[in-house]
KEDODREN-463659 format. One record per residue (C-alpha): x, y, z. Coordinates in steps of 0.2 Angstrom, whole numbers, plus 5000, padded with zeros to 4 digits. Layout:
% residues N
XYZ/...
//
This chain:
% residues 132
503849404881/502349284880/500649344874/499949314892/501349424900/501049554887/499249554891/499549564910/500749714907/499449804897/498149774911/499349834924/499749994914/497950024910/497550034929/499050134934/498750264921/496850274923/496050434930/494950414946/493450414935/494050274924/494550174939/492850184945/492150124929/493349984929/492649934947/490849934940/491449824925/492349704937/490849694948/489749644933/491049514927/491049434944/489149434946/489049354928/490249224934/489249194950/487749164940/488549044928/489248954944/487448934950/486848864933/488248724934/487948704953/489748754957/489648824975/491448864977/491548964961/489849054966/490549094983/492149164976/491349274963/490049344975/491349384987/492449474974/490849574968/490549614987/492349674989/492149794974/490549864982/491449894998/492849984988/491550094980/490750134997/492450185004/492750304990/491250404993/491350584999/490150585014/490050775014/489050764998/487250725000/487150614985/488550504992/487450465007/486050404996/487350304985/488050225001/486350165006/486150084989/487850004989/487449935006/485849865000/486749784985/488049714996/486749635007/485849564992/487449484986/487549405003/485749335001/486049274983/487549184990/486649105004/485049064994/485949014978/484849134969/485049204952/483549324953/484449414967/486049424957/485049494942/484349634953/486149684959/486749664941/485449784935/485849914949/487649894945/487349924926/486350084930/487750154941/489050104927/488050174913/487750344923/489650344927/490050324909/488950464904/489750574917/491550534911/490950574893/490250744898/491750784907/492850744893/491850844881/491950994892/493750974895/494150964877/493051104872/493751214885/492151234895/492051224913/490851094921/
//
């Protein structure tokens, strides 16, 4: 088995064995990766690469939107923020604007970091036997 095949098998296994919380964290990290790649594409004036990566980031935002439980009030607020982020990604793509990507990247990092804290708190409670 080649190194690349082993790495692909590892990546696939990490996704299929991840908890829902870990999958959400992976989505945030993937979104950040694609935003970063879109910014690099703008810097080298690669329109196709920018467009591809912005669209990938948008697909992740849509996925995050679709997983929200709209019966919970905070989900409605998150939905609006995700919708704003998606719209801003469209504007960044149209305007070829790194500053807009920076804004969405900042929001995504805040969501990701908060989510990471939630996972850590839940694990701490889970392993200590406390209920959350």
